[in-house]
N, C-alpha and C positions, 0 to 999 in steps of 0.2 A: 131100427130106426128108417130103414129105406121107405123110399118113395118113387115113384113116375114122378116127371115134372110136371107141375102147375104149367101151363102155359097161358100167357095173353097176349092177344091179338088185336090189334090199334084200338087199343081200351083209354078211352077215355072221362072225363067226368067234370062237367059245366052246371053250372046253377044260373036261372034266370038275370042275373046280375055281373056274371063273370065266369068265366074257363080258367077251371084249376090247368090239367093237362089236358094232353091227347096224341094219338097214334102212339100208346105205349107197345112197343111190341119185344115181349120178352120170356125164356123160361128160368122158374127156381126149382133148380136141382136139388136132391138130398142131401143136407150137410150145409147148406147156403146159410153164412152166416148176412143177414142184409139188414144195414141201418137205413130208415125213412128222415132224410133234414128235408128243410125248408122252412120257407117263412108264415107264422100263424095265418090260418084260411089257407091254405097253398093247399088242403086239401088233402092231409097228410094221415088223420086219424079214419075219415072215411076210405081212403083207399087200403089200411087194415080189413075194412070191411068187406069190399071188393074181392078179394083178391080168398075170404074166408066163403064168398055168397053169401053173403048176410046182406050185402044194398049190391044193387044193380049197375052196373057202369051205364052211362049216360050215350056212351059208341064206343061198338069192339064187344069183345066177350073173351070169354073167360072160363078153362074147361083144368076141373081140379078130379082129377081122376081118381079112382075107386080107393080104398084103402088107406087115405091120408083120414087121419087123426088131430083136430086140432084143439089146441089149447090156447084160450084166449084171457088176458086180462087188459079192461080197458083204461082210459085215466082212471085214477081215482080224484072224487074232489072231497074235501072236508066237508062234511057238514054241524050241526051242533048235538049230535048222538055224541054216544059215551067213548067211543070209539076214535084210536087219533088215523088221522092217513098212511102212517104206516103199517097199524095194527087191519086197518080193513085189506092196502094193498095184502101182508102176508098171509091174511086170509084166503082173498082172493086168487093170488100165486101158486100156493099150497090145493085150493082147489081145480087150479088148471091144469096142473099135476095130474091128480086122481085117475085120469083117463087112460095114462101113458101117452100123451102126445106125441104126433113123429112130428112135425111142423107147431111151434109154439110160440105165439103173437103178443108182443107187447108192447101197450102206448103211452110213453113218458114213464117208464118202472120204477125210478130210482127220486118220483119228487118230492115225498115225504117221508124218505131212510133217514134216517140217521146212521152216523161212520160207520156203526159195527153193523147193521144188518143192508149197508152199501158192499159193505164187503163180501157177508154172506151170500147176497145175490150175484156178486158179479163172479165169486169160487163158483156156485151152483151155475152161472152161462159158462162159463168156462169150461166146464166139463158134460153141459150138455149135447148129446150126439147126435140129435134130430135136429132139423132146419130152422133156423130163429128170424124171426123178421121183428121190428122194433122202431119204433118211431122215440127219436131221444135226439135234446141238447147236450146229453150231459158227457162232458168232453173224453173224461177215464169211461163211460162207459163205451163210445163212441170210438175209442186210441184200441181197448185191452180186448175186443171184443168181435165187431165189426169182420168182417172180409171182401164186403162191397158196400157201397155208397150210393143211393137210390137219390139224388137232389131234387125235389119239383122247384124249378125254376125256370122264371119267364116262357110258361103256358105247357112247359116239357118235361120229361123225364130225363133225370141226365144218369144215366150208368156208370159207376167208376169201377172195376173192379181191383181191391188192390187195398192197401189199409188206410185207414183214416190220416196218416199222416201225409200219407202219398197225396191222397185225392186232395187236403191241405194243400199243401206244396204247390200242385197242377193248376190249384183256382189262383192262389197268390201271382203267378207265375202269368195267366192269363191277364189276371188284373192288373198287372202293368202294362200287360201288352196292352192292352186296353187302353190304360192311359196313355203310354207314348203313342196309340193311334190316332186319338181325340186329339193331342197335342202335335201331331202332323199336318192332321186336317186341320184345325184351327189356321193351324200356317199359314198353307196350302191356301184355305179360303181368304185368310186377311192379304197374301200373292196377287190373289184371283181378282179381289176386289179394286188392289190398286191399282192392277191393269185396266182394268173395266172404268175406272178414274180416268188416267192416261187416255184411253182412247177417244170416251168421251170431251177431254182437255184438247187433244189432236183434232176431232173433228171441229170442235166451236173455232180454233186458228185457220183451219183449214178453210171455213165458211166465210171466217173475215179475209184471208189472204184472197179467196176468188173475187172479193167486191173491187177490190183495186184492176181486176185484171180487162183491158180494154175490149177483148174479143170476145163476143158473147159468145159466140160459137166454142173457143175454146175454151172457155170459162167453163160455158154450160156441157162438155165433153168431159172436163176437168173435172166438176161438181158429181157427173153423174157414176164417173167412174172410181172418186176416191169412196163416194157414200156407199157402193157396193160393197169396194175392197175396206172401208170401216164399218159399216152394217155387220159382215160377214164373220170379222175379226169380234166386233161387241157381241152378235149373237152365237158367238161357240164360247166367248169366255164368259156369257149369262146361262150356258147350259152347265159347264163346268162347275161352275159358283152353286146352281142349284144341285146339282151332282154331289157337290162337297158338301151341303146344308143339311141333302134327305141322308149321305151317310152316319155324318154327326149324329142324326137324331136316331138313327139306330143303334149307335152305339151305346149301347148301357153299361153306366157303372155304378157302386155299390151307394148309397149316398151317405153323408156324413154329417152329426148333430156338433153343434160348434156353442157350448154352453155359456150362457154370458151371467155370473152368479151378482146379487145385489150386493157383496161384498166383497173386496177381496181376501186372500192371506195375510197380507200385510194390518189388515185392520184387528187382526185378532190378537192380545196377548198370549204369552204360552199357561197362563195359572189354572189352574184345576176347575174344569165345570161342573163335576162329579166328584162325591165324596160320602163314602157310605162306610159307618165306623161302628164291630159288635151287630149290623145288622141282622135283620130277620122280613119274611112274610107270606102271606097265606091268606086264607080264610077263614073271618071267625076265628075257633080257638084253634082251629088247626095249621101247622105251619109247613110250609111247601120247602121253602129253602130258609136256610141257615147259615150262620156264619161269613158274613158276607161282609166281604174287608176289600174297598173299590175304591181307586181312586181314576180319575178321568182326567189329563190337560184340556185344552182345546185346539189342540191339533191330531189329539189323537186316533189310531184306528185297530179298534177293538171288538176282535172275535169270540162272543159269548157259545159257547160249545154242551151238547148236554145230549144222551139220548133222547125217545121220543118220550112224553112224559113227564119225564126231570123236572121241570118249575118254571121250563127258558120264559113263557108268554106271559107264566106267574112273576117275574120278575120285573118283566118289560114292561107290564100295568101295575108294579108298586113305581116305576121309573114314571111314569107318565101320569101317577096322583089319581089311579082308577079309584073312587069311591068304595067300592066292593071289596076291594085288597089293601088288609091290616097291616099298615108296617111296623117293625120294633128296630129298636136303637135311631142312631144318629146317619140322617140323609139329607146333604146337600143338591139342591138340582138342579138345572135350570126349569123357568116358569114354563109349565107344559105348553104355550103359546112361544117359545122359546124350542120347542124339542120339534121334529119332524119327524113325522111317523108313518112307514109304506110299510106294507104289508103283502103280500102275493095277491090279493082278492082286491086290494085299489079301493078296501071301504070308506078311507077319507076322501074320497071323489063324489060332490054331490051330481047321482045318476043323472036327476033330470034337467043340471044344465049345461048351454053347448060349452064347448070348446073355448069359443069368445070367452063366453062369460064368466068360466072356471078362474083363467086369466085376470079376467075384469074386476073381477070381484075381490080379488089378493094383489093387485095394484091398483089401487084407485084414483090413483093420480098422473098413471101413463095416459095416452092420447089413443086413439087408434091406431094411428099409423105404427105406436111405439107396440104396440098387441101383438100387431101382425106380424112384424119385426121378431119380434121375439118367439114366436110362434112359427113362424118362419126356418130360426135357427132349430129346435125340436120337430120338423118336415111336417107341421100341418102349415101348407099352402096355398090348396085349392081354397075356391071359397066353402065347397061344399065340405071340405073337409073342417074345415075352423067352424062352421054351422050344425054340426053333427051333435047331436047329445050323448053325453059320454056312455048312460046308458048302451050307444049301441054301438060304441066302440070294441076292436078287437082286444086282445088281453096286452097285444106289445105295444097298440095306440094309446091302453089306457097307465101303460107304463111309461111311454116316452109323455105325455102330459101329465104324469105323477112328477118327472125331471124337470118339467118347465113350469112347475108350481113350485119348486122348490126352489129353483135357479132366477124366479122372481121374484121370492120373499124368502130368504135362503135363512134356514135355522143356524142356533150355533151347535146343537147336537142333533145328528139324525140318525133316527134308529132303522134299522132293517130287518124286516123280517121275512126270509125262504122269498124274497123276491125274485129270483133266477126260474121258477118254478113254474111249466108250462109256458116260457116265453122260447121264440127261435134262438139260433145261435145268433145273426143277425141283429136284433134287437139287443140279447147279451151284448154283444160289442159295443154296442147304442152307453147302455148303461150303465159299463166300464169305463168307457172314452168322460162320459160327466162323473163318474165318482173319483176320478184318479184328478181331476181339478177342482172338485168340491173344498172349499177353503175351510171347512168347520172339522169338528169331532163324526166319529162313528162308532156306533156300536151296531154290530152287524153278528142276524141270525143266518148261520147258511153251513149245508153239508157240500158245498162244491166247491170242494180246493180249488183247482183251477182259477175261477171267480173272486178267491180271499187271497190268493196270491198275485192276481192281476189287480187288485183293489192298495196293496201294499197296506196289507193289517200290519200288525206292529206289535199287539199283545194279544193273549187267551185268557181267558176266566172259562172254566169249566163246572158246571154245577154235578158233582159225581153224590150219590147214596144221598141227594137231597140238603150236601154242603156246597158252598162258593168254593174253589182254588183257583190258584193263578199258577200255569204253567209256562215254561218258557221256552221247553221244545215242541216244536209244534210244524205243523205246516210241512 
């Protein structure tokens, strides 16, 4: 599985509206296990294509030596055909291995895989003896498989040789140092500003004192000397203040979402909001899920698990009152207007509305300032961001807007269907922050265990062979 190194020299990627990265110079050696991370839209997927020679970089060059055979699986997008996303990935992955590649390239490989298939993929990748390059936000994959991290950030590809945990520790340390530097710069800037104000005050007092001097010649000399000294000192202070301001502007730190919900935890009683007895659901005469016995109180956080195609989506549709799904047994759930539903495609958003109008339509009693303040909390701050149509937003931006919508009109029950698919790690952290503070009940479909742990899941229901069972030992 050995091969000569793939060489990159001054490689860059830019589009008319932005520069993704530039001046990437490195080599990829046989057996490297490289994970590429970065924000949505940073150029990760295109970089995978550049490494194979499918796409040419906008700057620099790449040399792919003879004897390299690529296996490549792009992002798998679910659509309306009969295969699930997981089935499509398994098929594409098998095809990518058919030519016995010595360089395997995967783009978000775990997005649609259930727990069983995720474990199988992890085992296969850990045993793969060739070169592996993958884009992922999956912490299990990053921690267990990668030995080198390429982080596309701030127009550069920052390379870290070592485990993801070691990289994250270094990144967090750098973040803390950045915050400390910002605090110090602000302190120095404040001190310098006070000194400037003091010099202004001294200059004013000096001019006032000079008016009472009888000797005009002496007064003139003193005034001229004092002005030169004061002017020089003020000039130096102004330069120092400008330098501090410029330095502060250059120091970047991750933005943090600060959610405010339309109701608080204390507003909710602990009674059950979902009760299903002897339940079943399906289409026509075909029962997809049976033996449903579920209760959820108004603060509970439930994980709904099951293999791909087990009936999870059918159950969710039944809970939402979908007219195409037939329900059997006793079902008591909030009205559809009191249930929030968020899936990985953000299908509930009006694609033709602007970011501003999305919130304005949901909260008609809010004035312009209230809407802008709310959007500001979810990192929509510039006029051009607020006036962007939903259809032109990135996946991460749609996720943040969906969360802003949920905060503006908070449902009693929030259903999440694989919402972390295709999202970068930073947006994942934003979602976790909001969901930790969310005051209502949560029903979550996800195969992302670190995500489930982070949002404090308390109960698990699993669909096994068409039946729903409660599991106490999970995560």
